[in-house]
gemmi code that builds the backbone of each chain (N, CA, C; Angstrom):
import gemmi

chains = {
    "A": [
        ("UNK", (-9.575, 27.605, 3.886), (-9.119, 28.777, 4.656), (-10.170, 29.889, 4.684)),
        ("UNK", (-11.036, 29.950, 3.660), (-11.973, 31.073, 3.620), (-13.146, 30.883, 4.577)),
        ("UNK", (-13.461, 29.640, 4.917), (-14.567, 29.407, 5.845), (-14.241, 28.267, 6.808)),
        ("UNK", (-13.319, 28.516, 7.760), (-12.932, 27.451, 8.682), (-14.088, 27.025, 9.591)),
        ("UNK", (-14.179, 25.740, 9.864), (-15.231, 25.224, 10.738), (-14.600, 24.679, 12.030)),
        ("UNK", (-15.485, 24.299, 12.950), (-15.001, 23.771, 14.230), (-14.147, 22.517, 14.035)),
        ("UNK", (-14.552, 21.658, 13.078), (-13.770, 20.429, 12.895), (-12.406, 20.721, 12.264)),
        ("UNK", (-12.346, 21.792, 11.453), (-11.037, 22.213, 10.919), (-10.119, 22.601, 12.079)),
        ("UNK", (-10.690, 23.339, 13.019), (-9.892, 23.809, 14.157), (-9.400, 22.625, 15.000)),
        ("UNK", (-10.264, 21.622, 15.158), (-9.865, 20.407, 15.895), (-8.657, 19.764, 15.199)),
        ("UNK", (-8.723, 19.734, 13.852), (-7.622, 19.159, 13.067), (-6.331, 19.954, 13.262)),
        ("UNK", (-6.457, 21.288, 13.244), (-5.276, 22.141, 13.427), (-4.665, 21.897, 14.810)),
        ("UNK", (-5.525, 21.786, 15.817), (-5.017, 21.547, 17.174), (-4.305, 20.194, 17.266)),
        ("UNK", (-4.825, 19.236, 16.509), (-4.194, 17.915, 16.484), (-2.780, 18.019, 15.888)),
        ("UNK", (-2.663, 18.816, 14.825), (-1.347, 19.016, 14.193), (-0.388, 19.679, 15.186)),
        ("UNK", (-0.910, 20.680, 15.923), (-0.068, 21.379, 16.896), (0.393, 20.423, 18.002)),
        ("UNK", (-0.503, 19.502, 18.390), (-0.127, 18.523, 19.415), (0.940, 17.569, 18.886)),
        ("UNK", (0.859, 17.292, 17.604), (1.892, 16.456, 16.982), (3.236, 17.197, 17.002)),
        ("UNK", (3.182, 18.495, 16.642), (4.413, 19.298, 16.643), (5.043, 19.335, 18.032)),
        ("UNK", (4.172, 19.427, 19.043), (4.653, 19.471, 20.426), (5.522, 18.248, 20.742)),
        ("UNK", (5.100, 17.095, 20.184), (5.852, 15.868, 20.444), (7.070, 15.693, 19.553)),
        ("UNK", (7.255, 16.604, 18.600), (8.360, 16.419, 17.650), (9.336, 17.598, 17.648)),
        ("UNK", (9.319, 18.381, 18.729), (10.185, 19.576, 18.741), (11.660, 19.226, 18.624)),
        ("UNK", (11.999, 18.008, 19.050), (13.427, 17.654, 18.999), (13.793, 16.974, 17.679)),
        ("UNK", (12.807, 16.813, 16.791), (13.104, 16.172, 15.506), (13.834, 17.146, 14.581)),
        ("UNK", (14.591, 16.599, 13.676), (15.282, 17.464, 12.727), (15.976, 16.647, 11.656)),
        ("UNK", (16.634, 17.354, 10.784), (17.407, 16.693, 9.737), (18.867, 16.682, 10.106)),
        ("UNK", (19.471, 15.554, 9.943), (20.898, 15.482, 10.170), (21.582, 15.405, 8.807)),
        ("UNK", (22.242, 16.477, 8.463), (22.982, 16.495, 7.200), (24.396, 16.034, 7.492)),
        ("UNK", (24.739, 14.879, 6.989), (26.039, 14.324, 7.348), (26.985, 14.297, 6.156)),
        ("UNK", (28.238, 14.360, 6.511), (29.290, 14.267, 5.513), (29.450, 12.779, 5.207)),
        ("UNK", (28.870, 12.335, 4.121), (28.930, 10.897, 3.843), (29.726, 10.612, 2.599)),
        ("UNK", (30.011, 9.356, 2.387), (30.769, 9.001, 1.194), (29.831, 8.532, 0.085)),
        ("UNK", (28.551, 8.263, 0.452), (27.618, 7.748, -0.542), (26.931, 8.879, -1.299)),
        ("UNK", (26.906, 8.758, -2.623), (26.202, 9.736, -3.442), (24.952, 9.134, -4.064)),
        ("UNK", (24.495, 8.008, -3.506), (23.348, 7.321, -4.103), (22.026, 7.923, -3.626)),
        ("UNK", (21.046, 7.905, -4.520), (19.699, 8.363, -4.170), (18.857, 7.154, -3.755)),
        ("UNK", (18.106, 7.336, -2.681), (17.175, 6.307, -2.231), (15.801, 6.934, -2.029)),
        ("UNK", (14.817, 6.398, -2.723), (13.456, 6.913, -2.544), (12.628, 5.931, -1.733)),
        ("UNK", (11.799, 6.437, -0.842), (10.881, 5.586, -0.085), (9.460, 6.061, -0.378)),
        ("UNK", (8.591, 5.118, -0.707), (7.231, 5.489, -1.100), (6.213, 4.686, -0.322)),
        ("UNK", (5.108, 5.316, -0.026), (4.022, 4.564, 0.598), (2.689, 5.224, 0.264)),
        ("UNK", (1.623, 4.446, 0.382), (0.289, 4.983, 0.112), (-0.732, 4.256, 0.979)),
        ("UNK", (-1.793, 4.964, 1.351), (-2.915, 4.242, 1.957), (-3.867, 3.911, 0.805)),
        ("UNK", (-5.028, 3.515, 1.089), (-5.969, 3.278, -0.004), (-7.329, 3.829, 0.400)),
        ("UNK", (-7.939, 4.577, -0.502), (-9.249, 5.222, -0.335), (-9.405, 5.882, 1.041)),
        ("UNK", (-8.349, 6.577, 1.465), (-8.356, 7.162, 2.803), (-9.337, 8.299, 3.020)),
        ("UNK", (-9.619, 9.052, 1.949), (-10.496, 10.203, 2.127), (-11.969, 9.774, 2.096)),
        ("UNK", (-12.707, 10.140, 3.161), (-14.106, 9.701, 3.208), (-15.004, 10.549, 2.300)),
        ("UNK", (-14.495, 11.671, 1.794), (-15.326, 12.506, 0.924), (-15.295, 12.050, -0.528)),
        ("UNK", (-14.085, 11.786, -1.038), (-13.995, 11.433, -2.461), (-13.258, 10.121, -2.699)),
        ("UNK", (-12.872, 9.442, -1.630), (-12.207, 8.141, -1.728), (-10.898, 8.173, -2.501)),
        ("UNK", (-10.268, 9.323, -2.487), (-8.924, 9.372, -3.052), (-7.944, 8.859, -1.997)),
        ("UNK", (-6.844, 8.307, -2.446), (-5.851, 7.773, -1.527), (-4.827, 8.848, -1.191)),
        ("UNK", (-4.168, 8.671, -0.054), (-3.103, 9.566, 0.353), (-1.781, 8.829, 0.169)),
        ("UNK", (-0.818, 9.516, -0.427), (0.463, 8.856, -0.688), (1.589, 9.867, -0.617)),
        ("UNK", (2.789, 9.363, -0.663), (3.916, 10.275, -0.633), (5.240, 9.577, -0.810)),
        ("UNK", (6.284, 10.382, -0.899), (7.627, 9.826, -1.002), (8.610, 10.691, -0.240)),
        ("UNK", (9.746, 10.089, 0.046), (10.839, 10.783, 0.719), (12.115, 10.290, 0.052)),
        ("UNK", (12.935, 11.227, -0.395), (14.156, 10.841, -1.110), (15.384, 11.229, -0.293)),
        ("UNK", (16.269, 10.274, -0.119), (17.530, 10.513, 0.576), (18.663, 10.615, -0.439)),
        ("UNK", (19.557, 11.557, -0.193), (20.812, 11.640, -0.946), (21.900, 11.200, 0.032)),
        ("UNK", (22.431, 10.020, -0.166), (23.304, 9.446, 0.858), (22.463, 9.177, 2.091)),
        ("UNK", (22.793, 9.818, 3.198), (22.022, 9.612, 4.421), (21.127, 10.798, 4.743)),
        ("UNK", (21.093, 11.786, 3.872), (20.361, 13.005, 4.166), (19.075, 13.097, 3.353)),
        ("UNK", (17.928, 13.314, 4.016), (16.686, 13.490, 3.258), (16.716, 14.827, 2.516)),
        ("UNK", (16.426, 14.812, 1.212), (16.523, 16.057, 0.446), (15.220, 16.444, -0.249)),
        ("UNK", (14.306, 15.495, -0.443), (13.100, 15.827, -1.190), (11.948, 14.956, -0.706)),
        ("UNK", (10.783, 15.573, -0.501), (9.649, 14.780, -0.037), (8.347, 15.443, -0.432)),
        ("UNK", (7.320, 14.646, -0.536), (5.999, 15.169, -0.848), (4.951, 14.163, -0.368)),
        ("UNK", (3.969, 14.642, 0.322), (2.874, 13.783, 0.761), (1.570, 14.491, 0.484)),
        ("UNK", (0.587, 13.756, 0.042), (-0.689, 14.408, -0.200), (-1.696, 13.454, -0.794)),
        ("UNK", (-2.871, 14.020, -1.062), (-3.919, 13.217, -1.656), (-3.585, 12.986, -3.127)),
        ("UNK", (-3.857, 11.793, -3.624), (-3.571, 11.522, -5.031), (-4.573, 12.251, -5.925)),
        ("UNK", (-4.153, 12.465, -7.163), (-4.983, 13.228, -8.102), (-6.200, 12.434, -8.557)),
        ("UNK", (-6.017, 11.116, -8.628), (-7.095, 10.283, -9.160), (-7.479, 9.206, -8.149)),
        ("UNK", (-8.613, 8.582, -8.378), (-9.091, 7.575, -7.437), (-8.564, 6.199, -7.846)),
        ("UNK", (-7.877, 5.558, -6.916), (-7.316, 4.238, -7.198), (-8.350, 3.173, -6.870)),
        ("UNK", (-8.466, 2.193, -7.754), (-9.488, 1.164, -7.541), (-8.964, -0.043, -6.784)),
        ("UNK", (-7.687, -0.082, -6.496), (-7.151, -1.129, -5.634), (-5.945, -0.543, -4.904)),
        ("UNK", (-5.521, -1.204, -3.833), (-4.385, -0.659, -3.081), (-3.119, -0.713, -3.933)),
        ("UNK", (-2.975, -1.746, -4.749), (-1.797, -1.821, -5.620), (-1.805, -0.665, -6.620)),
        ("UNK", (-3.006, -0.336, -7.095), (-3.134, 0.796, -8.013), (-2.679, 2.088, -7.312)),
        ("UNK", (-3.147, 2.282, -6.071), (-2.757, 3.480, -5.310), (-1.251, 3.514, -5.101)),
        ("UNK", (-0.683, 2.363, -4.743), (0.757, 2.293, -4.496), (1.522, 2.527, -5.801)),
        ("UNK", (0.961, 2.042, -6.893), (1.652, 2.185, -8.161), (1.682, 3.627, -8.651)),
        ("UNK", (0.591, 4.342, -8.410), (0.559, 5.768, -8.765), (1.630, 6.503, -7.953)),
        ("UNK", (1.727, 6.152, -6.660), (2.735, 6.764, -5.796), (4.140, 6.415, -6.282)),
        ("UNK", (4.315, 5.179, -6.699), (5.618, 4.734, -7.195), (6.024, 5.524, -8.445)),
        ("UNK", (5.059, 5.797, -9.308), (5.347, 6.566, -10.525), (5.749, 7.999, -10.169)),
        ("UNK", (5.058, 8.593, -9.176), (5.410, 9.954, -8.746), (6.825, 9.990, -8.180)),
        ("UNK", (7.142, 8.990, -7.356), (8.474, 8.914, -6.761), (9.527, 8.721, -7.853)),
        ("UNK", (9.231, 7.856, -8.807), (10.164, 7.602, -9.912), (10.472, 8.893, -10.670)),
        ("UNK", (9.419, 9.653, -10.975), (9.611, 10.904, -11.713), (10.540, 11.835, -10.934)),
        ("UNK", (10.339, 11.906, -9.605), (11.152, 12.796, -8.783), (12.599, 12.316, -8.720)),
        ("UNK", (12.767, 11.039, -8.487), (14.114, 10.479, -8.345), (14.906, 10.632, -9.648)),
        ("UNK", (14.248, 10.398, -10.782), (14.914, 10.560, -12.073), (15.340, 12.019, -12.265)),
        ("UNK", (14.437, 12.927, -11.897), (14.756, 14.351, -12.005), (15.977, 14.687, -11.154)),
        ("UNK", (15.983, 14.189, -9.915), (17.104, 14.463, -9.007), (18.401, 13.849, -9.532)),
        ("UNK", (18.288, 12.653, -10.088), (19.471, 11.969, -10.615), (20.109, 12.800, -11.745)),
        ("UNK", (19.270, 13.316, -12.641), (19.806, 14.132, -13.739), (20.329, 15.469, -13.230)),
        ("UNK", (19.690, 15.968, -12.179), (20.165, 17.207, -11.563), (21.572, 16.998, -10.989)),
        ("UNK", (21.776, 15.862, -10.315), (23.094, 15.546, -9.754), (24.126, 15.382, -10.862)),
        ("UNK", (23.707, 14.773, -11.976), (24.620, 14.608, -13.107), (25.014, 15.985, -13.656)),
        ("UNK", (24.011, 16.892, -13.736), (24.288, 18.262, -14.177), (25.297, 18.949, -13.263)),
        ("UNK", (25.186, 18.667, -11.963), (26.112, 19.268, -10.995), (27.455, 18.548, -10.967)),
        ("UNK", (27.581, 17.543, -11.832), (28.793, 16.747, -11.945), (29.141, 16.030, -10.652)),
        ("UNK", (28.104, 15.642, -9.912), (28.309, 14.812, -8.732), (28.570, 13.386, -9.223)),
        ("UNK", (29.634, 12.777, -8.727), (29.904, 11.417, -9.179), (28.898, 10.429, -8.585)),
        ("UNK", (27.753, 10.296, -9.230), (26.721, 9.396, -8.740), (27.057, 7.982, -9.204)),
        ("UNK", (27.334, 7.134, -8.248), (27.899, 5.834, -8.583), (26.849, 4.883, -9.167)),
        ("UNK", (25.753, 4.712, -8.435), (24.806, 3.680, -8.853), (23.462, 4.285, -9.249)),
        ("UNK", (22.639, 3.452, -9.863), (21.278, 3.877, -10.192), (20.499, 4.057, -8.898)),
        ("UNK", (19.584, 5.027, -8.854), (18.806, 5.231, -7.628), (17.948, 4.006, -7.299)),
        ("UNK", (17.688, 3.824, -6.016), (16.845, 2.728, -5.579), (15.554, 3.295, -5.005)),
        ("UNK", (14.435, 2.665, -5.347), (13.162, 3.068, -4.758), (12.656, 1.917, -3.899)),
        ("UNK", (12.428, 2.211, -2.645), (11.994, 1.195, -1.685), (10.495, 1.280, -1.519)),
        ("UNK", (9.911, 0.116, -1.419), (8.506, 0.014, -1.598), (7.924, -1.088, -0.747)),
        ("UNK", (6.754, -0.944, -0.163), (6.254, -2.006, 0.718), (5.092, -2.787, 0.113)),
        ("UNK", (4.849, -2.591, -1.178), (3.749, -3.323, -1.801), (4.304, -4.297, -2.834)),
        ("UNK", (4.220, -5.588, -2.507), (4.807, -6.599, -3.392), (4.163, -6.604, -4.769)),
        ("UNK", (2.857, -6.407, -4.815), (2.146, -6.392, -6.087), (2.741, -5.363, -7.024)),
        ("UNK", (2.996, -4.161, -6.509), (3.549, -3.087, -7.328), (4.993, -3.383, -7.709)),
        ("UNK", (5.746, -3.992, -6.781), (7.140, -4.318, -7.084), (7.206, -5.331, -8.222)),
        ("UNK", (6.353, -6.353, -8.172), (6.316, -7.353, -9.240), (5.900, -6.706, -10.565)),
        ("UNK", (4.918, -5.834, -10.486), (4.451, -5.147, -11.701), (5.576, -4.399, -12.394)),
        ("UNK", (6.461, -3.782, -11.579), (7.521, -2.980, -12.180), (8.583, -3.862, -12.831)),
        ("UNK", (8.646, -5.134, -12.420), (9.684, -6.019, -12.949), (9.172, -6.937, -14.054)),
        ("UNK", (7.867, -7.068, -14.131), (7.292, -8.108, -14.965), (6.230, -7.530, -15.901)),
        ("UNK", (6.445, -7.638, -17.188), (5.502, -6.994, -18.106), (4.224, -7.782, -18.375)),
        ("UNK", (3.700, -8.447, -17.367), (2.422, -9.130, -17.555), (1.344, -8.044, -17.548)),
        ("UNK", (0.450, -8.119, -18.512), (-0.539, -7.060, -18.493), (-1.742, -7.374, -17.637)),
        ("UNK", (-1.999, -6.484, -16.739), (-3.127, -6.672, -15.840), (-4.285, -5.837, -16.353)),
        ("UNK", (-5.417, -6.096, -15.789), (-6.607, -5.416, -16.276), (-6.660, -3.988, -15.715)),
        ("UNK", (-5.729, -3.174, -16.188), (-5.628, -1.818, -15.646), (-6.438, -0.849, -16.488)),
        ("UNK", (-6.914, 0.183, -15.849), (-7.508, 1.263, -16.606), (-6.393, 2.179, -17.097)),
        ("UNK", (-6.697, 3.059, -18.021), (-5.653, 3.793, -18.727), (-4.749, 4.645, -17.816)),
        ("UNK", (-5.360, 5.269, -16.779), (-4.548, 6.156, -15.936), (-3.420, 5.400, -15.246)),
        ("UNK", (-3.680, 4.149, -14.837), (-2.633, 3.375, -14.189), (-1.693, 2.770, -15.215)),
        ("UNK", (-2.235, 2.471, -16.366), (-1.414, 1.909, -17.441), (-0.263, 2.856, -17.778)),
        ("UNK", (-0.546, 4.144, -17.807), (0.496, 5.133, -18.113), (1.577, 5.097, -17.041)),
        ("UNK", (1.146, 5.114, -15.766), (2.113, 5.051, -14.665), (2.899, 3.742, -14.722)),
        ("UNK", (2.187, 2.691, -15.054), (2.802, 1.365, -15.127), (3.925, 1.342, -16.154)),
        ("UNK", (3.641, 1.826, -17.363), (4.662, 1.832, -18.415), (5.821, 2.743, -18.065)),
        ("UNK", (5.514, 3.861, -17.433), (6.533, 4.833, -17.051), (7.561, 4.199, -16.107)),
        ("UNK", (7.065, 3.571, -15.030), (7.970, 2.963, -14.056), (8.684, 1.755, -14.668)),
        ("UNK", (7.941, 0.942, -15.384), (8.520, -0.265, -15.963), (9.658, 0.090, -16.919)),
        ("UNK", (9.452, 1.133, -17.695), (10.445, 1.551, -18.676), (11.766, 1.947, -18.004)),
        ("UNK", (11.666, 2.755, -16.949), (12.883, 3.190, -16.242), (13.572, 2.009, -15.560)),
        ("UNK", (12.756, 1.106, -14.998), (13.330, -0.062, -14.324), (13.990, -1.000, -15.337)),
        ("UNK", (13.360, -1.147, -16.517), (13.909, -2.041, -17.550), (15.229, -1.503, -18.087)),
        ("UNK", (15.343, -0.170, -18.159), (16.588, 0.439, -18.635), (17.670, 0.426, -17.545)),
        ("UNK", (17.310, -0.073, -16.374), (18.178, -0.128, -15.199), (18.621, 1.264, -14.742)),
        ("UNK", (17.807, 2.251, -15.054), (18.104, 3.606, -14.578), (17.639, 3.769, -13.142)),
        ("UNK", (16.682, 2.944, -12.748), (16.285, 2.890, -11.343), (16.136, 1.422, -10.960)),
        ("UNK", (16.104, 1.213, -9.648), (15.945, -0.133, -9.131), (14.782, -0.088, -8.149)),
        ("UNK", (13.853, -1.026, -8.284), (12.717, -1.057, -7.368), (12.920, -2.216, -6.391)),
        ("UNK", (12.903, -1.930, -5.105), (13.137, -2.968, -4.112), (12.017, -2.999, -3.088)),
        ("UNK", (11.763, -4.188, -2.582), (10.725, -4.358, -1.575), (11.314, -4.110, -0.189)),
        ("UNK", (10.559, -3.386, 0.628), (10.961, -3.185, 2.016), (9.719, -3.434, 2.865)),
        ("UNK", (9.796, -4.320, 3.861), (8.588, -4.563, 4.663), (8.199, -3.330, 5.479)),
        ("UNK", (6.913, -3.077, 5.593), (6.493, -1.878, 6.335), (6.297, -2.206, 7.806)),
    ],
    "B": [
        ("UNK", (38.544, 26.885, -0.118), (37.632, 26.977, -1.258), (36.451, 27.885, -0.922)),
        ("UNK", (35.931, 27.729, 0.301), (34.794, 28.538, 0.739), (35.165, 30.018, 0.808)),
        ("UNK", (36.344, 30.292, 1.358), (36.800, 31.688, 1.466), (36.978, 32.305, 0.083)),
        ("UNK", (37.468, 31.502, -0.821), (37.681, 31.952, -2.200), (36.333, 32.316, -2.828)),
        ("UNK", (35.317, 31.464, -2.573), (33.979, 31.708, -3.112), (33.412, 33.017, -2.555)),
        ("UNK", (33.551, 33.195, -1.239), (33.038, 34.418, -0.605), (33.753, 35.642, -1.182)),
        ("UNK", (35.054, 35.486, -1.390), (35.850, 36.574, -1.949), (35.373, 36.928, -3.362)),
        ("UNK", (35.156, 35.897, -4.165), (34.695, 36.115, -5.545), (33.317, 36.776, -5.567)),
        ("UNK", (32.434, 36.315, -4.660), (31.089, 36.901, -4.599), (31.160, 38.368, -4.192)),
        ("UNK", (32.097, 38.678, -3.287), (32.185, 40.049, -2.784), (32.665, 41.022, -3.863)),
        ("UNK", (33.309, 40.510, -4.900), (33.711, 41.378, -6.012), (32.476, 41.854, -6.773)),
        ("UNK", (31.478, 40.960, -6.880), (30.280, 41.256, -7.663), (29.175, 41.902, -6.835)),
        ("UNK", (29.049, 41.454, -5.589), (27.932, 41.915, -4.756), (28.463, 42.497, -3.451)),
        ("UNK", (27.651, 43.404, -2.911), (27.991, 43.931, -1.593), (27.566, 42.874, -0.579)),
        ("UNK", (28.455, 42.371, 0.227), (28.054, 41.330, 1.183), (28.829, 41.441, 2.490)),
        ("UNK", (28.216, 40.843, 3.499), (28.832, 40.823, 4.821), (28.822, 39.374, 5.299)),
        ("UNK", (29.953, 38.887, 5.701), (30.045, 37.501, 6.162), (29.663, 37.444, 7.642)),
        ("UNK", (28.528, 36.791, 7.918), (28.052, 36.719, 9.299), (28.566, 35.470, 10.016)),
        ("UNK", (29.431, 34.738, 9.393), (29.978, 33.540, 10.029), (29.047, 32.354, 9.904)),
        ("UNK", (29.237, 31.386, 10.781), (28.434, 30.155, 10.706), (26.973, 30.455, 11.018)),
        ("UNK", (26.068, 29.768, 10.302), (24.635, 30.009, 10.470), (24.127, 29.312, 11.740)),
        ("UNK", (23.245, 30.024, 12.483), (22.647, 29.417, 13.682), (21.129, 29.373, 13.592)),
        ("UNK", (20.543, 30.440, 13.043), (19.085, 30.527, 12.955), (18.734, 31.256, 11.676)),
        ("UNK", (18.014, 30.574, 10.791), (17.714, 31.183, 9.499), (16.327, 30.750, 9.058)),
        ("UNK", (15.448, 31.724, 8.779), (14.071, 31.461, 8.339), (13.362, 30.435, 9.228)),
        ("UNK", (13.510, 30.587, 10.535), (12.820, 29.695, 11.468), (13.496, 28.355, 11.672)),
        ("UNK", (14.596, 28.134, 10.970), (15.301, 26.856, 11.105), (16.589, 27.059, 11.898)),
        ("UNK", (16.736, 26.237, 12.938), (17.964, 26.301, 13.723), (18.992, 25.348, 13.128)),
        ("UNK", (20.207, 25.795, 13.100), (21.281, 24.970, 12.542), (22.319, 24.729, 13.628)),
        ("UNK", (22.536, 23.473, 13.941), (23.527, 23.138, 14.948), (24.592, 22.267, 14.321)),
        ("UNK", (25.819, 22.591, 14.646), (26.911, 21.802, 14.117), (27.144, 20.595, 15.031)),
        ("UNK", (27.169, 19.422, 14.420), (27.507, 18.231, 15.199), (28.853, 17.739, 14.666)),
        ("UNK", (29.428, 16.793, 15.316), (30.715, 16.284, 14.852), (30.630, 15.713, 13.444)),
        ("UNK", (29.441, 15.165, 13.129), (29.255, 14.479, 11.850), (28.791, 15.392, 10.721)),
        ("UNK", (28.225, 16.533, 11.066), (27.683, 17.403, 10.022), (26.822, 18.490, 10.645)),
        ("UNK", (25.633, 18.709, 10.068), (24.742, 19.747, 10.571), (23.400, 19.151, 10.966)),
        ("UNK", (22.839, 19.665, 12.049), (21.509, 19.251, 12.485), (20.579, 20.443, 12.272)),
        ("UNK", (19.547, 20.229, 11.433), (18.573, 21.289, 11.162), (17.275, 20.965, 11.898)),
        ("UNK", (16.797, 21.866, 12.721), (15.526, 21.606, 13.406), (14.768, 22.905, 13.645)),
        ("UNK", (13.530, 22.789, 14.098), (12.674, 23.968, 14.266), (12.112, 24.053, 15.679)),
        ("UNK", (12.911, 23.637, 16.644), (12.494, 23.643, 18.047), (11.903, 25.001, 18.464)),
        ("UNK", (12.644, 26.049, 18.203), (12.209, 27.384, 18.635), (10.936, 27.818, 17.895)),
        ("UNK", (10.909, 27.551, 16.592), (9.760, 27.957, 15.783), (8.477, 27.251, 16.249)),
        ("UNK", (8.605, 25.962, 16.558), (7.443, 25.201, 17.045), (6.950, 25.777, 18.368)),
        ("UNK", (7.879, 26.054, 19.279), (7.477, 26.610, 20.575), (6.801, 27.967, 20.398)),
        ("UNK", (7.276, 28.758, 19.428), (6.656, 30.062, 19.147), (5.202, 29.882, 18.687)),
        ("UNK", (4.973, 28.903, 17.782), (3.603, 28.665, 17.300), (2.708, 28.190, 18.445)),
        ("UNK", (3.233, 27.272, 19.257), (2.447, 26.739, 20.376), (2.104, 27.855, 21.361)),
        ("UNK", (3.032, 28.783, 21.564), (2.772, 29.914, 22.463), (1.654, 30.784, 21.885)),
        ("UNK", (1.747, 31.058, 20.580), (0.715, 31.878, 19.926), (-0.651, 31.228, 20.026)),
        ("UNK", (-0.678, 29.890, 19.928), (-1.948, 29.164, 19.968), (-2.388, 28.888, 21.406)),
        ("UNK", (-1.553, 29.257, 22.384), (-1.869, 28.985, 23.780), (-1.894, 27.499, 24.083)),
        ("UNK", (-1.000, 26.757, 23.451), (-1.011, 25.289, 23.611), (0.329, 24.748, 24.086)),
        ("UNK", (1.066, 25.569, 24.829), (2.405, 25.123, 25.251), (2.362, 23.912, 26.182)),
        ("UNK", (1.232, 23.732, 26.891), (1.189, 22.578, 27.810), (0.247, 21.481, 27.315)),
        ("UNK", (0.001, 21.434, 25.995), (-0.908, 20.415, 25.459), (-0.253, 19.035, 25.474)),
        ("UNK", (-1.101, 18.022, 25.339), (-0.600, 16.643, 25.344), (-0.162, 16.262, 23.928)),
        ("UNK", (1.063, 15.803, 23.762), (1.523, 15.451, 22.409), (0.827, 14.207, 21.843)),
        ("UNK", (0.734, 14.135, 20.524), (0.206, 12.933, 19.859), (1.255, 12.408, 18.871)),
        ("UNK", (1.103, 11.139, 18.490), (2.109, 10.494, 17.640), (1.934, 10.749, 16.148)),
        ("UNK", (0.703, 11.052, 15.724), (0.470, 11.257, 14.289), (-0.084, 12.662, 14.051)),
        ("UNK", (0.294, 13.279, 12.928), (-0.159, 14.650, 12.685), (-1.635, 14.737, 12.345)),
        ("UNK", (-2.162, 13.711, 11.684), (-3.535, 13.834, 11.209), (-4.111, 12.451, 10.924)),
        ("UNK", (-5.403, 12.344, 11.105), (-6.067, 11.123, 10.693), (-6.966, 11.461, 9.516)),
        ("UNK", (-6.626, 10.977, 8.303), (-7.423, 11.352, 7.133), (-8.881, 10.927, 7.268)),
        ("UNK", (-9.128, 9.918, 8.083), (-10.500, 9.438, 8.244), (-11.396, 10.480, 8.907)),
        ("UNK", (-10.779, 11.451, 9.560), (-11.583, 12.425, 10.297), (-11.780, 13.733, 9.550)),
        ("UNK", (-11.053, 13.901, 8.436), (-11.189, 15.146, 7.700), (-12.320, 14.985, 6.687)),
        ("UNK", (-13.266, 15.880, 6.733), (-14.398, 15.771, 5.823), (-14.919, 17.157, 5.456)),
        ("UNK", (-15.579, 17.210, 4.299), (-16.168, 18.484, 3.883), (-17.644, 18.553, 4.286)),
        ("UNK", (-18.090, 17.580, 5.075), (-19.482, 17.598, 5.515), (-19.803, 18.899, 6.246)),
        ("UNK", (-21.054, 19.373, 6.149), (-21.414, 20.634, 6.773), (-21.087, 20.643, 8.271)),
        ("UNK", (-20.643, 21.780, 8.729), (-20.191, 21.886, 10.111), (-20.382, 23.348, 10.529)),
        ("UNK", (-20.394, 23.604, 11.835), (-20.544, 24.995, 12.288), (-19.256, 25.764, 12.042)),
        ("UNK", (-19.402, 27.041, 11.660), (-18.240, 27.878, 11.377), (-17.440, 28.120, 12.648)),
        ("UNK", (-16.146, 28.177, 12.488), (-15.269, 28.461, 13.622), (-15.424, 29.931, 14.005)),
        ("UNK", (-15.481, 30.182, 15.309), (-15.834, 31.529, 15.779), (-14.775, 32.595, 15.468)),
        ("UNK", (-13.509, 32.177, 15.324), (-12.453, 33.177, 15.136), (-11.601, 32.831, 13.912)),
        ("UNK", (-12.161, 33.101, 12.694), (-11.439, 32.713, 11.474), (-10.057, 33.360, 11.346)),
        ("UNK", (-9.904, 34.580, 11.868), (-8.601, 35.262, 11.764), (-7.536, 34.473, 12.525)),
        ("UNK", (-7.900, 34.035, 13.717), (-6.960, 33.256, 14.535), (-6.611, 31.946, 13.814)),
        ("UNK", (-7.630, 31.321, 13.246), (-7.428, 30.084, 12.487), (-6.386, 30.299, 11.397)),
        ("UNK", (-6.589, 31.388, 10.621), (-5.678, 31.647, 9.496), (-4.275, 31.993, 9.972)),
        ("UNK", (-4.190, 32.693, 11.110), (-2.860, 33.042, 11.635), (-2.078, 31.781, 12.004)),
        ("UNK", (-2.746, 30.849, 12.687), (-2.065, 29.636, 13.132), (-1.731, 28.736, 11.942)),
        ("UNK", (-2.708, 28.551, 11.050), (-2.463, 27.692, 9.878), (-1.376, 28.312, 8.994)),
        ("UNK", (-1.425, 29.637, 8.870), (-0.429, 30.324, 8.047), (0.982, 30.161, 8.582)),
        ("UNK", (1.081, 29.963, 9.905), (2.409, 29.823, 10.521), (2.972, 28.415, 10.349)),
        ("UNK", (2.106, 27.474, 10.015), (2.577, 26.082, 9.919), (3.467, 25.855, 8.685)),
    ],
}
model = gemmi.Model(1)
for chain_id, residues in chains.items():
    chain = gemmi.Chain(chain_id)
    for i, (resn, *xyz) in enumerate(residues, 1):
        res = gemmi.Residue()
        res.name, res.seqid = resn, gemmi.SeqId(i, " ")
        for name, pos in zip(("N", "CA", "C"), xyz):
            atom = gemmi.Atom()
            atom.name, atom.element = name, gemmi.Element(name[0])
            atom.pos, atom.b_iso = gemmi.Position(*pos), 0.0
            res.add_atom(atom)
        chain.add_residue(res)
    model.add_chain(chain)
structure = gemmi.Structure()
structure.add_model(model)
structure.setup_entities()
């Protein structure tokens, strides 16, 4: 923001053109009977040409209504696409668990464990199967974090084709 | 239950009931049969008007990460305008 360049402005104009095409988009908050949380996660791999960090994000639905989302560049550099997806999965898991406990605090009758939908089979298998892969420490932490919650059946990781 | 809540709040705080919400912090709220529809149609048009882009061609994606780079580039001629538009997003 302190020193905008011509290419920054081109990017901003691109965003505005996107907004132009989405003026009719919105959130539909519906009166539903489902109190289940559903998280959807996705990541690219080495998308940034400057530092090769991946871009990832999640979107969490409460019943049919989207309530929480975050998209952005990952903090660390992933050395494989599964690694990038797994870091994203760990971020989504942390958020969904937080929301689940928040709902419990609000005494919402949350029926089932939250589900996280995912389009990377490698990461889905990793969360279900404690085979140790040749991971570096940063992913190992995310790996254990997600695996632990999935093993306790506090969350469910499911594959969804992209 | 809602009226009771408003009544209880009014004991503690000075408040005025403005009825159903229609436009709040740039977000439009429309009641549908199924629930509420939240959108920013008006806010988007306001930004496009400020940027002079009301008749621009829409695109399907907001950004291509492959095109964003910190490589040296010429400074934008009107940084204030840049910040005003980005700040509104």
